[in-house]
PyMOL CGO cylinders between C-alpha atoms (Angstrom):
from pymol import cmd
from pymol.cgo import CYLINDER

trace = [
    CYLINDER, 75.99, 91.78, 119.84, 78.63, 93.88, 118.25, 0.3, 1, 1, 1, 1, 1, 1,
    CYLINDER, 78.63, 93.88, 118.25, 81.31, 94.98, 119.96, 0.3, 1, 1, 1, 1, 1, 1,
    CYLINDER, 81.31, 94.98, 119.96, 82.04, 98.55, 120.65, 0.3, 1, 1, 1, 1, 1, 1,
    CYLINDER, 82.04, 98.55, 120.65, 85.51, 99.86, 119.36, 0.3, 1, 1, 1, 1, 1, 1,
    CYLINDER, 85.51, 99.86, 119.36, 87.85, 103.07, 119.79, 0.3, 1, 1, 1, 1, 1, 1,
    CYLINDER, 87.85, 103.07, 119.79, 87.16, 105.03, 117.16, 0.3, 1, 1, 1, 1, 1, 1,
    CYLINDER, 87.16, 105.03, 117.16, 90.45, 107.42, 117.92, 0.3, 1, 1, 1, 1, 1, 1,
    CYLINDER, 90.45, 107.42, 117.92, 92.69, 107.23, 115.53, 0.3, 1, 1, 1, 1, 1, 1,
    CYLINDER, 92.69, 107.23, 115.53, 90.35, 105.97, 113.26, 0.3, 1, 1, 1, 1, 1, 1,
    CYLINDER, 90.35, 105.97, 113.26, 89.84, 108.14, 110.14, 0.3, 1, 1, 1, 1, 1, 1,
    CYLINDER, 89.84, 108.14, 110.14, 86.70, 109.02, 108.56, 0.3, 1, 1, 1, 1, 1, 1,
    CYLINDER, 86.70, 109.02, 108.56, 85.57, 106.58, 106.13, 0.3, 1, 1, 1, 1, 1, 1,
    CYLINDER, 85.57, 106.58, 106.13, 87.09, 104.02, 108.69, 0.3, 1, 1, 1, 1, 1, 1,
    CYLINDER, 87.09, 104.02, 108.69, 84.31, 105.29, 111.53, 0.3, 1, 1, 1, 1, 1, 1,
    CYLINDER, 84.31, 105.29, 111.53, 81.75, 105.75, 108.91, 0.3, 1, 1, 1, 1, 1, 1,
    CYLINDER, 81.75, 105.75, 108.91, 82.23, 102.32, 107.50, 0.3, 1, 1, 1, 1, 1, 1,
    CYLINDER, 82.23, 102.32, 107.50, 81.79, 100.90, 111.13, 0.3, 1, 1, 1, 1, 1, 1,
    CYLINDER, 81.79, 100.90, 111.13, 78.52, 103.24, 111.69, 0.3, 1, 1, 1, 1, 1, 1,
    CYLINDER, 78.52, 103.24, 111.69, 76.98, 101.83, 108.26, 0.3, 1, 1, 1, 1, 1, 1,
    CYLINDER, 76.98, 101.83, 108.26, 77.60, 98.60, 109.53, 0.3, 1, 1, 1, 1, 1, 1,
    CYLINDER, 77.60, 98.60, 109.53, 76.03, 99.28, 112.89, 0.3, 1, 1, 1, 1, 1, 1,
    CYLINDER, 76.03, 99.28, 112.89, 72.92, 100.13, 111.05, 0.3, 1, 1, 1, 1, 1, 1,
    CYLINDER, 72.92, 100.13, 111.05, 72.96, 97.67, 108.76, 0.3, 1, 1, 1, 1, 1, 1,
    CYLINDER, 72.96, 97.67, 108.76, 72.62, 95.39, 111.91, 0.3, 1, 1, 1, 1, 1, 1,
    CYLINDER, 72.62, 95.39, 111.91, 69.94, 96.91, 113.63, 0.3, 1, 1, 1, 1, 1, 1,
    CYLINDER, 69.94, 96.91, 113.63, 67.86, 97.40, 110.67, 0.3, 1, 1, 1, 1, 1, 1,
    CYLINDER, 67.86, 97.40, 110.67, 68.02, 94.03, 110.37, 0.3, 1, 1, 1, 1, 1, 1,
    CYLINDER, 68.02, 94.03, 110.37, 67.07, 92.68, 113.65, 0.3, 1, 1, 1, 1, 1, 1,
    CYLINDER, 67.07, 92.68, 113.65, 65.05, 95.66, 114.99, 0.3, 1, 1, 1, 1, 1, 1,
    CYLINDER, 65.05, 95.66, 114.99, 63.92, 97.74, 112.14, 0.3, 1, 1, 1, 1, 1, 1,
    CYLINDER, 63.92, 97.74, 112.14, 66.16, 100.73, 113.25, 0.3, 1, 1, 1, 1, 1, 1,
    CYLINDER, 66.16, 100.73, 113.25, 67.46, 102.64, 110.06, 0.3, 1, 1, 1, 1, 1, 1,
    CYLINDER, 67.46, 102.64, 110.06, 69.29, 106.00, 110.91, 0.3, 1, 1, 1, 1, 1, 1,
    CYLINDER, 69.29, 106.00, 110.91, 70.52, 107.73, 114.22, 0.3, 1, 1, 1, 1, 1, 1,
    CYLINDER, 70.52, 107.73, 114.22, 69.77, 111.27, 115.09, 0.3, 1, 1, 1, 1, 1, 1,
    CYLINDER, 69.77, 111.27, 115.09, 72.86, 112.13, 114.70, 0.3, 1, 1, 1, 1, 1, 1,
    CYLINDER, 72.86, 112.13, 114.70, 76.67, 111.24, 115.37, 0.3, 1, 1, 1, 1, 1, 1,
    CYLINDER, 76.67, 111.24, 115.37, 78.50, 112.61, 118.44, 0.3, 1, 1, 1, 1, 1, 1,
    CYLINDER, 78.50, 112.61, 118.44, 81.85, 113.02, 119.35, 0.3, 1, 1, 1, 1, 1, 1,
    CYLINDER, 81.85, 113.02, 119.35, 82.67, 111.98, 123.02, 0.3, 1, 1, 1, 1, 1, 1,
    CYLINDER, 82.67, 111.98, 123.02, 84.99, 112.80, 125.70, 0.3, 1, 1, 1, 1, 1, 1,
    CYLINDER, 84.99, 112.80, 125.70, 87.13, 109.99, 125.40, 0.3, 1, 1, 1, 1, 1, 1,
    CYLINDER, 87.13, 109.99, 125.40, 87.38, 110.26, 129.59, 0.3, 1, 1, 1, 1, 1, 1,
    CYLINDER, 87.38, 110.26, 129.59, 83.32, 108.57, 128.66, 0.3, 1, 1, 1, 1, 1, 1,
    CYLINDER, 83.32, 108.57, 128.66, 84.49, 105.27, 126.95, 0.3, 1, 1, 1, 1, 1, 1,
    CYLINDER, 84.49, 105.27, 126.95, 82.89, 102.82, 128.32, 0.3, 1, 1, 1, 1, 1, 1,
    CYLINDER, 82.89, 102.82, 128.32, 85.21, 100.26, 126.74, 0.3, 1, 1, 1, 1, 1, 1,
    CYLINDER, 85.21, 100.26, 126.74, 87.52, 98.88, 129.74, 0.3, 1, 1, 1, 1, 1, 1,
    CYLINDER, 87.52, 98.88, 129.74, 90.67, 99.37, 129.78, 0.3, 1, 1, 1, 1, 1, 1,
    CYLINDER, 90.67, 99.37, 129.78, 90.24, 101.72, 127.65, 0.3, 1, 1, 1, 1, 1, 1,
    CYLINDER, 90.24, 101.72, 127.65, 94.04, 103.51, 127.20, 0.3, 1, 1, 1, 1, 1, 1,
    CYLINDER, 94.04, 103.51, 127.20, 91.97, 106.95, 126.66, 0.3, 1, 1, 1, 1, 1, 1,
    CYLINDER, 91.97, 106.95, 126.66, 90.45, 106.45, 130.14, 0.3, 1, 1, 1, 1, 1, 1,
    CYLINDER, 90.45, 106.45, 130.14, 92.27, 108.19, 133.04, 0.3, 1, 1, 1, 1, 1, 1,
    CYLINDER, 92.27, 108.19, 133.04, 91.66, 105.60, 135.50, 0.3, 1, 1, 1, 1, 1, 1,
    CYLINDER, 91.66, 105.60, 135.50, 93.99, 103.78, 132.99, 0.3, 1, 1, 1, 1, 1, 1,
    CYLINDER, 93.99, 103.78, 132.99, 96.64, 106.42, 132.87, 0.3, 1, 1, 1, 1, 1, 1,
    CYLINDER, 96.64, 106.42, 132.87, 99.01, 105.75, 135.93, 0.3, 1, 1, 1, 1, 1, 1,
]
cmd.load_cgo(trace, "trace")
């Protein structure tokens, strides 16, 4: 399993490296070679908990 990471604060090259590594693993295990597109999601949709960017974590 690939652990999710927070990409907020990463420079674009770090995000692309993470995605490239993730795709290499997905290709190796499942034959998935590409994503349809990269999308930016609002930090409020972050599934990682605890998440400093999620409204429920801000007090």
